[in-house]
C-alpha positions as CSV (number, residue, x, y, z in Angstrom):
1,X,33.0,22.4,35.4
2,X,30.5,22.3,32.5
3,X,31.9,20.3,29.6
4,X,31.8,21.8,26.0
5,X,30.5,19.5,23.4
6,X,34.0,19.7,21.7
7,X,35.1,17.5,24.8
8,X,35.6,13.8,24.5
9,X,34.0,13.5,27.9
10,X,30.7,15.3,26.9
11,X,29.3,12.5,25.1
12,X,28.9,9.7,27.7
13,X,26.2,7.3,26.4
14,X,26.8,4.0,26.6
15,X,24.8,3.1,23.5
16,X,27.2,4.5,21.0
17,X,29.3,2.1,19.2
18,X,30.4,1.0,15.9
19,X,27.9,-2.0,15.7
20,X,25.0,0.2,16.8
21,X,26.0,2.8,14.2
22,X,26.7,0.2,11.3
23,X,23.1,-1.7,11.8
24,X,21.3,1.9,11.3
25,X,23.8,2.9,8.5
26,X,23.1,-0.3,6.3
27,X,19.3,0.2,7.0
28,X,19.5,3.6,5.7
29,X,21.7,2.5,2.5
30,X,18.9,0.2,1.2
31,X,16.2,2.5,2.3
32,X,17.6,5.8,1.0
33,X,18.6,4.2,-2.1
34,X,15.1,3.2,-2.7
35,X,13.7,6.5,-1.8
36,X,15.9,8.2,-4.2
37,X,14.8,5.9,-7.2
38,X,11.3,6.2,-6.6
39,X,11.7,9.9,-6.0
40,X,13.2,9.9,-9.6
41,X,10.3,7.9,-10.9
42,X,8.0,10.5,-9.5
43,X,9.8,13.3,-11.1
44,X,9.4,11.6,-14.4
45,X,5.6,10.8,-14.0
46,X,5.3,14.6,-14.2
47,X,6.4,14.5,-17.9
48,X,9.0,17.4,-16.9
49,X,9.9,17.7,-20.5
50,X,6.8,19.0,-21.6
51,X,7.9,22.5,-21.6
52,X,6.9,24.9,-20.4
53,X,4.0,23.7,-18.9
54,X,4.8,20.8,-16.8
55,X,8.6,21.9,-16.4
56,X,9.3,23.1,-12.9
57,X,12.7,22.5,-13.2
58,X,14.1,24.2,-16.3
59,X,17.7,24.4,-15.2
60,X,18.0,20.6,-14.7
61,X,20.5,20.0,-17.6
62,X,22.0,16.6,-17.1
63,X,19.9,15.8,-14.0
64,X,17.3,15.0,-16.3
65,X,19.2,12.3,-18.3
66,X,17.1,9.7,-17.6
67,X,13.8,11.0,-18.6
68,X,11.3,9.1,-20.4
69,X,7.6,9.1,-21.4
70,X,5.4,7.8,-18.4
71,X,3.7,4.7,-19.2
72,X,0.1,4.3,-18.9
73,X,0.3,0.6,-17.7
74,X,-0.1,-0.7,-15.2
75,X,-3.0,1.7,-14.0
76,X,-1.9,1.6,-10.5
77,X,1.9,2.3,-11.3
78,X,2.1,5.8,-9.7
79,X,-0.2,4.9,-6.7
80,X,2.5,2.2,-6.1
81,X,5.8,3.8,-6.4
82,X,4.5,7.1,-4.6
83,X,3.0,5.1,-1.9
84,X,6.3,3.4,-1.4
85,X,8.2,6.6,-1.6
86,X,6.4,8.4,0.8
87,X,5.6,5.6,3.4
88,X,9.2,4.6,3.4
89,X,10.5,7.9,3.8
90,X,8.1,8.6,7.0
91,X,9.2,5.0,8.2
92,X,12.7,5.8,8.1
93,X,12.7,9.1,10.3
94,X,13.5,7.2,13.3
95,X,16.4,5.3,11.9
96,X,17.9,8.6,10.4
97,X,17.5,10.4,13.9
98,X,19.1,7.5,15.7
99,X,22.0,7.4,13.1
100,X,22.5,11.0,13.4
101,X,22.6,10.8,17.1
102,X,25.0,7.9,17.2
103,X,27.6,9.6,15.4
104,X,27.1,13.4,16.5
105,X,30.2,13.3,18.7
106,X,32.3,13.2,15.3
107,X,30.6,16.4,14.3
108,X,32.4,18.1,17.2
109,X,36.0,16.6,17.0
110,X,38.8,18.9,16.9
111,X,40.8,20.1,15.0
112,X,37.9,20.5,12.5
113,X,40.2,19.6,9.6
114,X,43.6,17.4,10.1
115,X,44.3,17.6,6.5
116,X,42.8,18.5,2.8
117,X,41.2,14.9,2.6
118,X,39.8,15.3,6.3
119,X,38.5,18.8,5.4
120,X,36.9,17.6,2.2
121,X,35.2,14.5,4.2
122,X,33.9,17.0,6.7
123,X,32.4,19.3,4.1
124,X,30.8,16.1,2.6
125,X,29.2,15.2,5.9
126,X,27.7,18.8,6.2
127,X,26.1,18.4,2.7
128,X,25.0,14.6,3.9
129,X,23.5,15.8,7.3
130,X,22.0,19.2,5.8
131,X,20.6,17.3,2.9
132,X,19.1,14.4,4.6
133,X,17.3,16.8,7.3
134,X,16.1,19.0,4.3
135,X,14.7,16.5,2.3
136,X,12.7,14.5,5.2
137,X,11.7,17.7,6.6
138,X,10.4,19.3,3.3
139,X,8.9,15.7,2.5
140,X,6.7,15.7,5.6
141,X,5.6,19.1,5.2
142,X,4.4,18.3,1.9
143,X,2.4,15.1,3.0
144,X,0.9,17.2,5.6
145,X,-0.3,19.8,3.2
146,X,1.8,22.5,5.0
147,X,3.3,24.5,2.0
148,X,5.8,26.5,4.0
149,X,8.7,26.4,1.8
150,X,10.9,29.3,0.5
151,X,9.7,28.5,-3.0
152,X,8.1,25.7,-4.7
153,X,8.3,22.3,-3.2
154,X,8.8,20.4,-6.7
155,X,12.2,22.1,-7.6
156,X,13.4,22.3,-3.9
157,X,12.9,18.7,-3.3
158,X,14.4,17.9,-6.8
159,X,17.5,19.6,-6.4
160,X,17.9,18.8,-3.0
161,X,17.5,15.2,-3.5
162,X,20.6,15.2,-5.9
163,X,22.9,17.1,-3.4
164,X,21.9,14.7,-0.6
165,X,22.2,11.7,-2.8
166,X,25.5,12.5,-4.1
167,X,26.9,13.1,-0.7
168,X,25.3,10.0,0.6
169,X,26.6,7.9,-2.3
170,X,30.4,9.3,-1.5
171,X,29.7,8.5,2.2
172,X,28.6,4.9,1.5
173,X,31.3,4.2,-0.7
174,X,33.9,5.2,2.1
175,X,31.8,3.8,5.0
176,X,29.8,0.7,3.8
177,X,32.9,-1.7,3.9
178,X,33.7,-0.9,7.4
179,X,30.2,-1.2,8.4
180,X,29.7,-4.7,7.0
181,X,33.1,-5.5,8.8
182,X,31.9,-4.2,12.0
183,X,28.7,-6.5,11.5
184,X,30.6,-9.6,10.9
185,X,33.3,-9.2,13.3
186,X,32.3,-7.1,16.4
187,X,30.0,-9.9,18.0
188,X,33.2,-11.8,18.4
189,X,35.1,-8.9,20.2
190,X,35.0,-8.4,24.0
191,X,33.7,-4.8,25.2
192,X,37.0,-3.9,26.3
193,X,38.3,-4.2,22.9
194,X,35.3,-2.2,21.1
195,X,36.1,0.7,23.5
196,X,39.1,1.5,21.1
197,X,36.4,3.0,18.8
198,X,36.1,6.9,18.8
199,X,32.5,6.3,19.1
200,X,32.6,4.7,22.4
201,X,33.1,7.0,25.4
202,X,35.9,6.4,27.4
203,X,33.9,7.5,30.4
204,X,30.4,6.1,29.8
205,X,27.4,6.8,31.8
206,X,25.5,3.9,33.6
207,X,23.3,2.3,30.9
208,X,19.5,2.5,31.2
209,X,18.8,0.2,28.1
210,X,21.1,-2.1,26.2
211,X,22.2,-1.5,22.6
212,X,19.8,-4.2,21.3
213,X,16.9,-2.6,23.4
214,X,17.9,0.7,21.7
215,X,17.8,-0.8,18.2
216,X,14.4,-2.3,18.9
217,X,13.1,1.1,20.3
218,X,14.0,2.6,17.0
219,X,12.4,-0.3,14.9
220,X,9.4,0.0,17.2
221,X,9.2,3.9,16.1
222,X,9.5,2.9,12.5
223,X,7.1,0.3,12.6
224,X,4.5,2.8,14.6
225,X,4.9,5.2,11.7
226,X,4.5,2.8,9.0
227,X,1.2,1.4,10.5
228,X,-0.2,4.9,10.9
229,X,0.8,6.0,7.3
230,X,0.7,2.9,4.9
231,X,-3.1,2.7,4.9
232,X,-3.6,5.8,2.7
233,X,-2.2,3.8,-0.1
234,X,-4.6,0.9,0.4
235,X,-8.3,0.1,0.2
236,X,-10.7,-1.1,2.7
237,X,-10.2,-1.3,6.7
238,X,-6.5,-0.4,6.4
239,X,-7.3,2.9,5.2
240,X,-8.6,3.7,8.4
241,X,-5.2,3.3,10.1
242,X,-3.5,6.1,8.1
243,X,-3.9,8.4,11.1
244,X,-1.0,10.6,10.1
245,X,-2.1,11.2,6.6
246,X,-4.5,14.0,5.9
247,X,-6.3,12.5,3.2
248,X,-5.4,8.7,4.4
249,X,-8.3,7.9,6.9
250,X,-11.0,10.3,6.6
251,X,-13.7,9.9,4.1
252,X,-15.1,13.1,2.9
253,X,-18.8,12.1,2.4
254,X,-20.7,9.3,1.1
255,X,-22.2,8.1,-2.0
256,X,-20.7,7.9,-5.5
257,X,-18.7,11.1,-5.1
258,X,-17.6,10.3,-1.5
259,X,-13.8,9.6,-1.9
260,X,-10.8,11.6,-1.3
261,X,-10.0,14.9,-2.8
262,X,-7.0,17.4,-2.7
263,X,-8.5,20.7,-3.5
264,X,-12.1,21.6,-3.0
265,X,-14.1,24.0,-5.6
266,X,-14.2,26.6,-2.9
267,X,-10.3,26.5,-2.5
268,X,-9.8,26.6,-6.2
269,X,-12.0,29.7,-6.7
270,X,-14.5,27.9,-8.8
271,X,-17.7,30.1,-9.4
272,X,-20.8,27.9,-9.8
273,X,-22.1,30.3,-12.4
274,X,-19.1,29.4,-14.5
275,X,-19.5,25.6,-14.3
276,X,-23.5,25.9,-14.8
277,X,-25.0,23.7,-17.8
278,X,-26.1,26.8,-19.4
279,X,-22.7,28.6,-19.2
280,X,-20.0,26.1,-19.5
281,X,-18.3,25.1,-22.8
282,X,-15.3,23.0,-23.4
283,X,-12.9,24.6,-26.3
284,X,-11.1,22.1,-28.1
285,X,-8.3,23.4,-30.2
286,X,-6.1,21.5,-32.9
287,X,-4.9,21.6,-36.6
288,X,-8.4,21.3,-37.9
289,X,-9.4,24.4,-35.9
290,X,-11.5,25.1,-32.8
291,X,-14.5,23.1,-31.4
292,X,-16.8,24.4,-28.6
293,X,-19.0,21.7,-26.9
294,X,-21.6,22.1,-24.3
295,X,-21.9,19.4,-21.7
296,X,-25.0,18.1,-23.8
297,X,-23.0,17.9,-27.0
298,X,-20.3,15.9,-25.2
299,X,-23.1,13.6,-24.1
300,X,-23.8,12.9,-27.7
301,X,-20.6,11.7,-28.4
302,X,-19.4,8.1,-27.6
303,X,-19.1,7.3,-23.8
304,X,-16.8,5.0,-22.4
305,X,-15.9,3.9,-18.8
306,X,-12.7,3.0,-16.8
307,X,-11.9,1.8,-13.4
308,X,-8.9,4.1,-12.2
309,X,-7.5,5.4,-8.9
310,X,-6.3,8.8,-8.2
311,X,-2.8,8.9,-6.6
312,X,-1.3,12.1,-5.3
313,X,2.3,13.2,-4.8
314,X,1.7,13.4,-1.0
315,X,1.4,9.4,-1.0
316,X,-2.3,9.1,-0.7
317,X,-4.4,7.4,-3.2
318,X,-8.0,6.7,-4.0
319,X,-9.3,3.0,-4.5
320,X,-10.4,2.4,-8.3
321,X,-13.5,4.3,-9.3
322,X,-15.7,3.9,-12.1
323,X,-15.3,6.9,-14.4
324,X,-17.5,7.5,-17.6
325,X,-16.9,10.0,-20.3
326,X,-15.5,10.9,-23.9
327,X,-12.1,9.5,-24.7
328,X,-9.2,12.0,-25.0
329,X,-8.3,10.5,-28.3
330,X,-12.0,10.9,-29.6
331,X,-11.6,14.7,-28.8
332,X,-8.3,14.8,-30.7
333,X,-10.0,13.2,-33.8
334,X,-12.6,16.1,-33.6
335,X,-9.9,18.7,-34.3
336,X,-8.2,16.8,-37.0
337,X,-6.0,14.0,-35.4
338,X,-8.3,11.1,-36.7
339,X,-5.4,9.3,-37.8
340,X,-5.0,7.2,-34.8
341,X,-1.8,8.8,-33.9
342,X,-3.0,11.8,-31.4
343,X,-0.5,14.3,-30.3
344,X,0.2,15.6,-26.8
345,X,-2.5,17.9,-25.0
346,X,-2.4,20.9,-23.0
347,X,-5.3,21.2,-20.8
348,X,-6.5,24.4,-19.1
349,X,-8.8,24.5,-15.8
350,X,-11.1,27.1,-14.4
351,X,-9.1,26.9,-11.4
352,X,-7.9,30.3,-9.9
353,X,-5.8,29.3,-6.9
354,X,-3.3,26.6,-6.3
355,X,-0.6,25.1,-8.7
356,X,-1.2,23.1,-11.8
357,X,-4.1,25.3,-13.3
358,X,-2.5,24.1,-16.4
359,X,-1.1,20.6,-17.3
360,X,0.4,18.8,-20.3
361,X,-0.1,15.1,-21.1
362,X,1.9,13.1,-23.8
363,X,0.6,11.5,-26.8
364,X,0.8,7.8,-25.3
365,X,-1.5,9.3,-22.5
366,X,-4.0,10.7,-24.8
367,X,-3.8,7.7,-26.9
368,X,-4.7,5.3,-24.2
369,X,-8.5,4.1,-24.5
370,X,-8.9,4.5,-20.7
371,X,-7.7,8.3,-20.7
372,X,-11.2,10.1,-20.5
373,X,-12.6,13.6,-20.2
374,X,-14.8,12.2,-17.4
375,X,-18.2,13.5,-17.1
376,X,-19.5,10.9,-14.2
377,X,-18.1,9.0,-11.6
378,X,-19.6,5.8,-10.1
379,X,-22.7,6.1,-12.1
380,X,-23.5,9.9,-11.0
381,X,-22.5,13.3,-12.3
382,X,-19.2,14.7,-11.0
383,X,-19.6,16.9,-7.7
384,X,-18.3,20.3,-7.8
385,X,-15.2,19.1,-5.7
386,X,-14.6,16.4,-8.1
387,X,-14.3,18.7,-10.8
388,X,-17.9,19.1,-12.3
389,X,-18.7,19.6,-15.2
390,X,-15.8,17.8,-16.6
391,X,-12.4,16.3,-15.5
392,X,-9.5,14.7,-16.9
393,X,-8.6,10.9,-15.8
394,X,-5.5,9.2,-17.1
395,X,-4.0,5.6,-16.0
396,X,-1.1,5.8,-13.9
397,X,-0.7,9.7,-14.0
398,X,-0.1,11.7,-10.9
399,X,-3.4,13.3,-9.3
400,X,-2.1,17.0,-10.4
401,X,-2.4,15.9,-14.1
402,X,-5.9,14.6,-13.8
403,X,-6.9,18.2,-14.2
404,X,-10.4,19.3,-12.7
405,X,-12.9,21.9,-14.2
406,X,-11.6,21.6,-17.7
407,X,-12.2,24.5,-19.6
408,X,-9.9,24.4,-22.8
409,X,-7.9,21.5,-24.4
410,X,-5.0,22.3,-27.0
411,X,-4.0,19.3,-28.9
412,X,-0.6,19.4,-31.0
413,X,3.1,20.4,-30.5
414,X,3.7,22.1,-27.1
């Protein structure tokens, strides 16, 4: 007779048990908490309060209670926090799947609700499982540059994270004390006593691996994903190990401009005629009026250099590159902000396709002496794919805020 998943005898794996589930649960307790915190940090780095330019979540309300002006020090800050967020998220996938597998019999228990409290617990589990799968799946798609979402990844992942983490916290408050007790005491119990737990089958199949072996298998899967992802956040030989990261291991060329890019000039719809020395002009707007500058005129201004990386939301980053150009605060001074206290700036690109054709930077980012309108990188003119004739580069800012193919900069209240 075919058994139904709702039948206790359907789930016969001898690996399921309270200690196996507790180990996985405690790993996720730590890992998902770090994921959530680094995700909030990434959200803050986009300066979403700079409305309406950077604000992709206009209805966030109280969910934006913690937002602050994103700092420019240390210059590798976003490279670190987003590298941790993406690498840890991918590393935890085997642990999450194993944890869901270990408790799947409970999703099929009958009756579905024995009381109001039990019904609320079941609903929270649906939010927990659904929210967890949604966050991990959308995150992986974004890392792999597969934008197949029913909307913008930015608000979907943000709101999904709050739903998932709220259910996760509720679940952790209820289950963590039990999980800790299981780890402390179950090793002293005989197997016959452990069978009383509802996760342990009363009619187990023959084991093919021990529970300890299963944990090692899950850990090995996580280690493999870690080893093939983490290199995208490092320099040197480790970068070649990032086989699962689209921008991690493959160098897009050689020479001074031979480092990672996200969008090419062709993808962004950049017309070479617009960026030629003869045609291109930078328009700078401020309280003193409007200034139009050719590339030759920009080269007559004081030029400065800074060694800065590019770090993107997908988790990949470049090593420090030497950028040379005009300080943003010097451009602000040209249009009336020469009092040493520059304002926010709104940057517009020639880019026609893709997100963040416009971006805003906070005053503290404009004021940093390393924030440049870059004209050169590593001693050579910017290539078209790296933003020729001029691009913004700001310490610790997400890559999308380092606007390429800059056409217009407006200083002042946004």
